[in-house]
C-alpha positions in Angstrom: 8.0 5.5 29.7 11.4 6.8 28.6 12.6 10.4 28.9 12.1 11.2 25.2 8.5 10.0 25.2 7.7 11.9 28.4 9.2 15.0 26.9 7.1 14.6 23.7 3.9 14.1 25.7 4.6 17.3 27.6 5.5 19.3 24.5 2.5 18.4 22.4 0.0 19.1 25.2 -3.7 18.3 25.0 -4.6 19.7 21.6 -3.0 20.0 18.2 -4.1 20.9 14.7 -4.1 18.4 11.8 -3.9 20.0 8.4 -3.2 18.8 4.9 -2.9 22.4 3.5 0.0 23.4 5.8 2.2 20.8 4.0 2.0 22.6 0.6 5.2 23.1 -1.3 3.8 25.9 -3.4 6.1 28.9 -2.8 3.2 31.3 -3.3 1.7 30.1 0.0 4.8 29.8 2.1 4.4 33.2 3.8 0.8 32.5 4.7 1.6 29.1 6.0 4.4 30.4 8.2 2.2 33.1 9.5 -0.6 30.6 10.2 1.8 28.3 12.1 3.0 31.2 14.3 -0.6 32.1 15.0 -1.6 28.5 15.9 1.3 28.5 18.4 0.1 31.7 19.9 -3.4 30.3 20.1 -2.1 27.6 22.4 -2.0 24.5 20.2 0.9 22.2 21.1 1.5 20.5 17.8 0.9 20.7 14.0 0.3 17.5 12.3 0.9 17.7 8.5 -1.5 15.6 6.6 -0.7 13.6 3.5 2.5 11.8 2.7 4.8 14.3 4.4 8.5 14.4 5.3 10.9 16.5 7.4 11.3 19.0 4.5 7.6 19.9 4.9 8.0 20.5 8.6 11.2 22.5 8.4 9.7 25.9 7.3 7.0 25.7 9.9 9.4 24.9 12.6 11.6 27.8 11.5 8.6 30.2 11.7 7.7 29.2 15.3 9.4 29.0 18.6 8.2 25.9 20.5 5.3 24.1 18.7 6.0 20.5 17.7 5.5 19.6 14.0 4.9 16.0 13.0 4.2 14.1 9.9 0.8 12.4 9.7 1.9 10.4 8.0 5.1 9.6 6.2 4.5 6.5 4.0 7.1 3.8 4.5 6.6 2.8 0.9 7.7 6.2 -0.5 10.4 7.3 1.8 13.6 5.3 2.5 14.3 4.8 6.2 17.8 6.2 5.8 16.4 9.4 4.3 13.8 9.7 7.0 16.5 9.3 9.7 18.7 11.9 8.0 15.8 14.4 7.8 15.0 13.9 11.4 18.7 14.2 12.5 19.1 17.5 10.6 16.0 19.1 12.3 17.0 17.7 15.7 20.4 19.5 15.4 18.9 22.8 14.5 15.6 22.6 16.5 15.9 19.9 19.2 12.6 18.3 20.2 10.6 20.1 17.6 10.0 17.4 15.0 8.3 14.1 15.4 8.3 11.5 12.7 4.9 10.0 12.1 5.0 6.8 10.1 2.4 4.7 8.5 1.8 1.8 6.0 -0.7 3.9 3.9 -3.3 1.8 1.9 -3.0 -0.8 -0.8 -5.0 1.3 -3.3 -2.5 4.2 -2.8 0.9 2.6 -2.4 2.8 0.9 -5.2 4.3 -2.4 -4.0 2.1 -2.6 -1.0 2.8 -6.0 0.7 3.1 -7.5 4.1 2.6 -4.1 5.9 3.3 -5.3 9.4 6.6 -7.1 8.4 7.6 -4.2 6.3 7.1 -1.7 9.1 9.2 -3.9 11.5 12.0 -3.9 8.9 11.6 -0.1 8.5 11.9 0.4 12.3 15.0 -1.8 12.3 16.6 0.4 9.7 15.8 3.5 11.7 17.4 1.9 14.7 20.6 1.1 12.8 20.6 4.7 11.5 20.6 5.9 15.1 17.1 7.3 15.3 15.7 6.7 18.8 12.2 5.3 19.2 11.1 8.3 21.4 11.0 10.6 18.4 8.7 8.5 16.1 5.1 7.5 16.3 3.0 5.2 14.3 -0.4 5.6 12.6 -1.6 2.4 14.2 -5.2 1.1 14.0 -5.1 -2.6 14.6 -3.7 -4.6 17.6 -0.4 -5.7 16.0 0.5 -2.2 14.8 -0.5 -0.8 18.2 1.9 -3.2 19.8 4.7 -1.9 17.6 3.7 1.7 18.6 4.1 0.6 22.2 7.3 -1.4 21.9 9.2 0.4 19.0 8.0 4.0 19.1 6.8 6.8 21.3 3.2 5.9 20.7 0.4 6.0 18.3 -1.4 8.6 16.1 -4.5 6.8 14.9 -6.5 8.5 12.1 -10.3 8.5 11.6 -11.2 6.8 14.8 -13.8 7.1 17.7 -13.4 7.4 21.5 -14.2 3.7 21.6 -11.2 2.9 19.5 -9.1 5.3 21.7 -10.2 3.3 24.8 -9.1 0.0 23.1 -5.8 1.6 22.0 -5.0 2.9 25.4 -5.6 -0.5 26.9 -3.3 -2.0 24.3 -0.6 0.6 24.7 -0.6 0.9 28.5 -0.2 4.2 30.3 3.3 5.3 29.1 3.1 5.8 25.3 1.7 8.8 23.6 -1.8 8.3 22.2 -2.8 11.2 19.9 -5.8 10.4 17.7 -6.9 12.6 14.9 -10.5 13.9 15.1 -12.5 15.9 12.5 -14.6 19.0 13.4 -17.3 20.8 11.4 -18.1 24.1 13.1 -21.7 24.1 12.0 -24.8 23.6 14.2 -27.2 22.8 11.4 -27.6 19.0 11.2 -28.3 18.7 7.5 -25.6 21.1 6.4 -22.9 19.8 8.9 -23.5 16.2 7.9 -23.4 17.1 4.2 -20.0 18.8 4.7 -18.8 15.8 6.6 -20.1 13.2 4.2 -18.5 14.8 1.2 -15.1 14.7 2.9 -15.5 11.2 4.3 -16.4 9.7 1.0 -12.7 9.3 -0.2 -11.8 7.5 3.0 -14.6 5.0 2.7 -12.8 3.7 -0.4 -9.8 2.6 1.7 -10.2 -0.9 3.3 -8.0 -0.2 6.3 -10.5 2.3 7.5 -13.7 0.4 6.6 -12.3 -2.7 8.2 -11.6 -0.8 11.4 -15.1 0.6 11.4 -16.6 -2.9 11.1 -14.4 -4.0 14.0 -15.8 -1.2 16.0 -19.4 -2.4 15.5 -20.4 -0.5 12.4 -22.1 -2.3 9.6 -21.7 -2.5 5.8 -24.7 -0.2 5.5 -22.9 2.4 7.8 -19.8 2.5 5.5 -21.7 2.7 2.2 -23.3 5.5 0.4 -21.0 8.1 1.8 -21.5 7.0 5.4 -24.6 6.7 7.5 -25.6 9.4 10.0 -24.5 7.1 12.7 -21.0 6.9 11.3 -20.8 10.6 10.5 -21.8 11.5 14.0 -19.2 9.1 15.4 -16.2 10.3 13.5 -17.0 14.1 13.2 -17.8 16.6 15.9 -20.4 19.1 14.8 -23.0 21.3 16.6 -22.7 24.2 18.9 -19.5 25.0 20.8 -20.5 23.1 23.9 -21.3 20.0 21.9 -18.1 20.1 19.9 -16.1 20.6 23.1 -17.8 17.6 24.7 -17.1 15.4 21.7 -13.4 16.3 21.9 -13.3 15.8 25.7 -14.7 12.2 25.1 -11.3 11.3 23.5 -9.4 12.5 26.6 -11.9 10.7 28.8 -11.2 7.5 26.8 -7.4 7.7 27.4 -6.0 10.1 24.7 -3.1 12.3 25.8 -3.5 14.6 22.8 -6.2 15.1 20.1 -5.1 16.3 16.7 -8.1 18.4 15.4 -8.8 18.6 11.7 -11.3 21.3 10.7 -13.5 20.2 7.8 -15.1 22.9 5.7 -16.8 22.9 2.3 -13.7 24.5 0.8 -10.7 22.4 1.9 -8.3 24.3 -0.5 -7.8 27.2 1.9 -6.4 27.5 5.4 -9.3 27.7 7.9 -7.7 30.4 10.0 -10.9 31.8 11.4 -12.1 28.3 12.2 -8.9 27.6 14.1 -9.4 30.8 16.1 -13.0 29.6 17.0 -11.6 26.2 17.9 -9.0 27.7 20.2 -11.6 29.8 21.9 -13.9 26.9 22.6 -11.0 24.8 24.0 -9.8 27.6 26.3 
């Protein structure tokens, strides 16, 4: 494990927050986003992971509004951002706020990315370009699911940030990565103890992901069936990729990722209204993790 990777693992700590809303470019929400980022830092979270196809420019305002929390892209699509631009964005933030920004890269999905082709080879080429631009591997992570991409995360990056996975996947990823690289899976949480209501909230959110073959293929590789990944997802699948229930149950589900080998868990709160920042939910989450 190199010095940059070791520093990143220490900086992000055990828990982070994953949020698509914090990446918004709407000027009307900028003040609230900055305030929310500062509060998340005070609550003890070590990292903010910005959902969607994000770049350094989305991280910059949140880094400027905080003192130490790490902000990462989860993920920046290699199809929509040139490697030279990604390296330049990183370099700018590294000068002004050293160690505060981590570049999370991914190959996205064929239905979403124009020109999607040979994702593994394209990622290799992208990393080659970052190397030539002077961006060190210790400041980038990969949204890796399968073995080949996990190998790249081990050999050409600081580690992996798998999305929509289970503790079983985390155990497999840790074995593939070895002990040195960062392993920071994303995990979804519904703070609701009512089974019917919690699963309905989860199922409504999961539906869009079940249209993406990278995720459904990964679920099948983990032992789920075609029935599990159809119709919005079976209860078995919902219960595997979401934590819901009382606080003790949610905490135990999160702990299972650490027990499986995760260094850090990026927690995404899922609510019926995903168009607002779940600030009260983040406070509840911080309290149950304390």
